[in-house]
N, C-alpha and C positions, 0 to 999 in steps of 0.2 A: 164869548171868551175867545181871545186871540192868543195862540201859543207861537212864539218865535224860536226856532231851533237853529243854532249856528251851523250844524253839520248838514251835509246833503241828505242825510236820512235821520229819522228819529231813533231814539233808543238809548243813547249814552252808553251806560254799562251793560245794557241788554241788546246789543247789536250782534248780528250774525252775518258773516261775510265769507266769501271764497278767498281766504288768505293765501292758500297754497296752489291748488290745482282746480280746474273746473269740476264741479260736482261734489267737492269736499267742503262742507259747511262748518265753519269754525265760529264759536262764540268769542267775540273780541275780548270780552272781559269775563263775566260771570256765567256759570253753567248750572250749578247746583243751588237750589233756592228754598231752603227750609223756612226762611223768614217770610217769603212771599206767600206760602200757603198758611202760615201762622198769623199773618197780618190781620188785625181787626178791620182795617180799611179794605184790603183786597177781598176779604171774605164777604163783604157787603155787595160786591160788584158782580154782575152777570158775565164775567169774562169768558166762560165756556161758550156762551152764545156767539162770541166773536173769534172763535177758533183756538182758544187756549186749552190745551190738553196736557195734563201732568203725567209723567212717566215715573212710577215708583218701583223700587227694588227692595227685596227683603233685607239685603245686606247694604248698610249705609256706607260703610268705610272698611277698608282693609289696610292694616299697617304691617308690612313684612319685616323680617329680621334676617340677619346674616346667616343664621343657622338653618334657614329655610322655613322656619315657623312663621305664623301670622297671628295677630290679634284682630278681631273684628268687632265693629259696632253694628248691632243688628237693629232692625225696626222695633222688635219687641224687647222689653226689659228681660224677660225670662231667657231668651236666646242669647242676649248679651252676657248675662250672668253666667250662663253655661260656658260661653267663649272665654271668659276671664278667669276661669278656674278658681283658685283659692281667694282671689280678690273679688269674686262675684258678689258675695254677700255685702261687702263694704260698698261696692258700687250701687247695689240695690238700695241700701240704706241712704246713700247720698242723693240719688235722683228720684226715686219712686214717689216720695211725698209731693214733689212738685209736678210730676207728670200727671198725676191724678187731677190736679187743679191748674192745668197749664194755661187755661184761658184767663184766669185771674192773674197769673204771673205775667203773661204777655201784656195784658191791659195796663199793669202798673209799671212795667219796665220800658215799654215802647212809647214813652211820653216824657215830657220834662218832669222835674221833681215836683211832686205834689203829695198831699197826705194820701196814703194808699187805701184802696178799697178794703183790704184785709191786713191791718197793720201787723198782727202777730205772725201771720203767714209770711209776709214780706220780711219781717225781722229775722225769721228762721232762715229764709233764703239769703238774706244779706250777711248773716254770720259766716256763711261759706263763700258767697260770691265775692265779698270784699277782701278775701285772703289772696295771697299770691298763689299761682299755680304750684310753685315750689313748696310752699308751706302745706298746701292742701294734699298734694300727692304723697309727700313724705310721711304725713300723718295718717293718711287713709289707706294707702296701697303698699303692699310688700314686694310685688313683682315689678321688676324694671320694665317689662313689656306693658303693663297696665299704666305705669307712670308715663311711659313714652307715648302711648296712644292718647291719653287725656291731654298731655302737654301739646301734642301736635294739633289736636282739635282746638285747643285754646290759642294756639299760635296764629290763628287767623286774625287775632287782634293786632299783630305786628308790633308787639311790645316785648321788652325783656320779661321773661316769665317768672322772675323773682320780684317783680313789682307788685305792689298792693293793687287788688282789684282785677288782676288778670284771670283769676279763677272764674269770674262771672261769664267770660266768653265761652269757656269750655262747658260750663254747666248749661248755659242757654242753648248751645248747639246740640248737646246730648239730649236735653229735655225735649226740645222741639222735634228732634229726630224721632224719639219714641212716640211723641204725641201726634205728629202730622207727617213725618218722613223727611227725607232729603231728595226731593224729586228734581227732574229736569224737564224742560218744556219740549214736547214733541215738535220737531222742525227747527229747533234752535231757540235761544233766549229772545230773539227778536219777536217771537210770538207773543211774549208778554206785552211788549210796547205796542205791537200791532193791535192786540185786543183792547188795550187801554185807549189807543187812538180811535179805534172803531166806535167804542162807546162814547167817547168825547164828541165825536162828529155827530152821532145820533142825537146828542143832547144840544146840538147847535154850535159846538166849538169849531174853531178854524185853526189849522196848523200850517204855518209857513216854514219850509225848510230852506237851508242855505241862506239864513237870514240872521247873521250875528248882530249883536248889539254892542257897540263900543262907546256909546254916549247916551245919556238920558234924553238928549234932544232928538234922538232917532225914534223915540217911542210916542205913540199917539196918546191923547188925553185918556185917562182912565181913573176910576174910583179906587183901584187897588192894583199894584204892580208887584208880582212875585218873581224873585230872582232865584233860579236854580243854578247858582254858581257858588264858588267858595269865596272867602273874604278877599283874596287877592284880586279876583276878577271884579268883585263888587266895588272895591276901592278904585279900580281902574275906570269902571263905567260911571261912577257917581262923582268922581273928581273931588272938588272941595265942598260939595253940598252936604256932606254928613256932619253932624255935630262933632266938634273936635275930640271930646272925650270918647265917643263911640268909635271914631276913626282910630284913635290910639289903641283902643282895645282890639280892633280888627288887625291892626299892624303887628300886635303881639301874638296873634294866632299862630300856632306851631303846626307844621306839617310833619308827618311821620315818614318811615322808610318807604322806599319805592319797591316796585315789583319788576322783575325781569322775566319775560314770558316767551315761550316757544310754542308754536303750533306746528303739528306734523301731519302730513298725508302719508299714510302707511299702506304697504302692500298686503297686510294681513294683521290678525290679532297680535297683541304684545305677548312674547313668549315668557311669561312669568314662570319662575322656578316653582312656585307654589300655585296650584290650580285655583285655590280659593281667591287669588288676586283677580280672577276674571269674573267674580260674582258681584262686583260692585263697580259703579262708574268712578268712584273716588278712591285714591290711594294716597297715603302719606308716606313718603320715602325719606327716612332719616335714621334708621337703626334705633339705637337705644336712647334712653332718657337724656344722658349727659350730652349727646350729640344734638338733640333738639334744643336743649337749654342754651348750648353754646351758639348754635346757628341763629337763634332769635335775639341773642344779645349782640352779635356782631354788627349788624346794621347801625345800632345806636352808638356803637363805638367807632363808626366810620370804617368798618372792615367788611370785606366781601368774604363770606365763609368759604373755606376750602371744600367742605362737605355740607352744602346747604340743605336745610329742610325743604323738600320739594313737594308741592301739591300737584298730583298727577290726576288727570281726568280723561276717561276713555268713553265718551258718550255714545259713539256709534254702535257699541256692543248691545246697547239697549234701545236705540232709536235709529233704525236703518234708513231714515230719511236724510241722514247727515253725510253719507258717503256712498259711492258706487258699491255694487254687490261684491266686487272683488277687493275692496279696500276698507280702511278704517281711518278715523280721525282721532287725534289725541292732542292734549296740550298740557303744559306744566309751567309753573312759575316758582321762583324763590324770592325771598326778601333781600333787598340790597340797600345800602345807604341812599338817602334821598338824592336823586339826580346822578347816581353812580354811572360812570362810563365804562366800567369793566365788562369785558365780554364773559358772560357766565354760561355760554352755550355748552362748552366742554364739561364744566362742572355739573350742570343739570343732567346732561345725557350720561355722564358717568354714574350718577346716582340711579338712573333708570337701569342702565346696564348691570349695576350691582345686584339688582333683584330680578332682572330679565336679560340674561346673556343673549346676545344676538339681536337686541333691539335695533341697533344702528343699521343692521342689514335690511331692515324693513323700510327705512326712510326713503320715500319717493321725493319729498320736497319738505322744506321747513321754512317757517316764517318767524323771524325774530323781532320782538318788540322790546327795546330798551326803555328805561324810565323816560328818556326824552321822546321816544316814539309814542309811548302811551300818552304823554301830555300833548303831543302834537295831534293825536287822534281825538283826544277829549281834554280840553283845557282844564277841567276840574281835577284831573289827575296830576296835580302839581308835583314835579319831580318824581312821578311814577307812584305817588301815594294814592292807592285805590280806595282809601277810606275818607277822603276829603278832609283830612286833618288827623293828627295824632289822637288816639283814644285813650290816653292815660287818664287817671281817675278824675282829676279836676276838669279836664277838657272834655271828658265824656259827659259829665253832668251839666257843665256850664259852657256849651259851645254855641256860638262862637265867642260869647262873652258872658260874664256873670250878670244875668238879667232875669227878672221874673218872667217876662215874655221874650224868649230868645229869638222869636221869629220876626217881631215888629221892629222896623228900623226907626229909631227915635225921630220925632218931629217930622213925620212924612206919612205918605200913603203907600209906602213901600215895605216889602217883607222879604225875608230870606227863607228859602224853602229847600235848600240842598241838604246833603248828608253832613254838612258843616254845622247843622242844627241837631238837637235831640230828635230821635234816639241814636243818630249817627249812621254808620255805613250799613250796607246790605240792601237787598231789593225787597222793600216792604211798604214803601209809599207813605210811611207814617210822618216823615218830615213835611212833605207837602200837604198831608191831611191836616196836621196841626197848624201849619202856616195859613192854610185856607180858612180854617175855623177862626183863627186870630183876625184875619182880614174881614171876614163876615161880621164878627162881633164888633169890631171897631167901626166898620162902615155903616152898619144898620142899627147900631144901638141908639 
């Protein structure tokens, strides 16, 4: 097996680099990986033998508010129920039935649409998951703080939260958090790709870096070719060789909002007003529910939110390999219109200062990545879209086009295996796993 990687180093969304100062290790894209430890594919692989070590924390997430209070998402359901106060019983009723059978849930959701292994169980999940976040939280929770917490978790879908199906993202992240945690990889997210590469090489695979593919003619003869690219790059590489109908389908593929990301080298820990904010590597900074709702609607309306929902990550508090003894690393991003050129640095740092007065005084160096910078770093991040395509309901189930086998490229020995295929974004390896199975089935049947 030959793998050609366009960048000088492997990893894509799981790269770790010194973006600010020497000795400060920053994850270029993702840091927290619940779907990696829940992945049916990754769980089959001996990645620990190749250096991958997960760091778990009892508190998965902290969401602070302007009055100094916080709401937390804890590893256990019981602790989360206690943290949510009067909304605790409603939260337990919502998630607990699925946590108990999480492996069946993951098996049926991290794949293309097929008849489920447990149809009644999945129907029960679907009754909640197919709702909008707005509908779910208004019917389930009485407290604004609980609504805001769940909405921000679901906000990782980068969709307006009053859209049908958005509740599924919040549910899956909460359920997998209680089932397997929200861990980070010791030494940076690059350890995930390094472990995968180590196992591949032991199996006889070869990886060539700094080897972009711009035309099919550049590829050697092969019984199957898998493209880990989005439809835009696939169209560019294949030229006019694709069937016209399939080409038109790919041309209609829609990309979602972009991300605006900042990495910081800090002289010390973030001075959060509430000490509980230092108990988790992940914070959601957005205040109340209406603010989260407005922030996630804005990018779809072509607007940069004045007070954006900010995902903030402080990994070096829990993994000291990422920064010198005297310093810390942190990063944050917010959602912006696809391809936005607006400078969101001040808006993001204002959100951090809102809950951690004096934060700016700790900044030794910052690295800013606009949507254009993200795409330049990784061409799959079109316009800064870190999900390889909008994950609205139709395009979540039928990506990149409505086909029974979404991985096989018609009338060819080629396959698409990126996050532009089911089950979509996140570090879980399932897109490639299903594409590889499709290739094996067609090649050897």
